[in-house]
C-alpha positions in Angstrom: 83.3 122.4 54.7 86.0 121.8 57.4 85.5 119.3 60.2 84.2 120.7 63.5 86.1 120.4 66.7 84.4 118.0 69.1 84.7 120.2 72.2 83.1 118.3 75.1 81.8 115.4 73.0 82.8 112.0 74.2 80.5 109.8 72.1 82.5 108.0 69.5 79.4 107.4 67.2 78.5 111.1 67.3 82.1 112.2 66.4 82.3 109.7 63.5 78.8 110.3 62.1 78.4 114.1 62.6 81.5 115.3 60.8 83.7 116.1 63.8 87.5 116.1 63.6 88.8 112.8 65.0 92.4 111.7 65.7 92.5 108.0 65.1 93.3 106.1 68.3 91.9 102.8 67.3 95.3 101.1 67.4 94.6 101.3 71.2 92.1 98.4 70.6 94.8 96.3 69.0 97.3 97.1 71.8 94.6 96.2 74.4 93.8 92.9 72.8 97.5 91.9 72.2 98.6 92.9 75.7 95.5 92.1 77.8 95.4 91.7 81.5 92.7 90.6 84.0 92.3 94.2 85.0 93.3 97.3 82.9 93.7 100.7 84.5 93.4 103.7 82.2 94.8 106.6 84.1 95.3 109.9 82.3 95.0 113.6 83.3 91.6 115.4 82.9 90.4 116.0 79.3 92.8 113.4 77.9 90.2 111.2 76.1 89.4 108.5 78.7 85.7 108.7 78.1 86.0 108.8 74.3 88.3 105.7 74.4 85.7 103.9 76.5 83.0 104.9 74.1 85.1 103.7 71.2 85.6 100.3 72.9 81.8 100.2 73.5 81.1 100.6 69.8 83.8 98.2 68.8 82.8 95.3 71.1 79.1 96.1 71.4 76.6 93.6 70.0 74.8 95.1 67.0 77.0 98.2 66.7 77.6 99.7 63.3 81.0 98.5 61.9 81.0 101.4 59.4 82.1 103.6 62.3 85.6 102.0 62.0 85.9 102.2 58.2 89.1 103.9 57.1 90.6 103.8 60.6 93.7 101.9 61.7 91.8 99.0 63.3 90.1 98.2 60.0 93.5 97.1 58.7 93.7 94.5 61.5 91.4 91.9 59.8 92.3 89.0 62.1 91.3 91.1 65.2 88.1 92.3 63.5 87.2 88.7 62.8 88.0 87.7 66.3 85.8 90.6 67.5 82.9 89.1 65.5 83.2 85.7 67.1 83.5 87.3 70.7 80.4 89.5 70.2 78.3 86.8 68.6 78.3 84.9 71.9 77.8 87.8 74.3 
């Protein structure tokens, strides 16, 4: 069966668990952590994935979130950042 297109779906967990087509943008997490600022502004045109990216960040940094959502994605190759994420969320 072919993956479904996630038209109007902006929930990262739903896209990853319900068999929707997903373009891996998890290297955005690495870039955000490596080039952080006190304030980050995410400006993009309408329908450019802002809400989906925020949902992805929620599931990556959220306490108790399922790390299996990120298996086989680019961020999973960043073991140092993933270990750092564990230490950050353990004290949140």
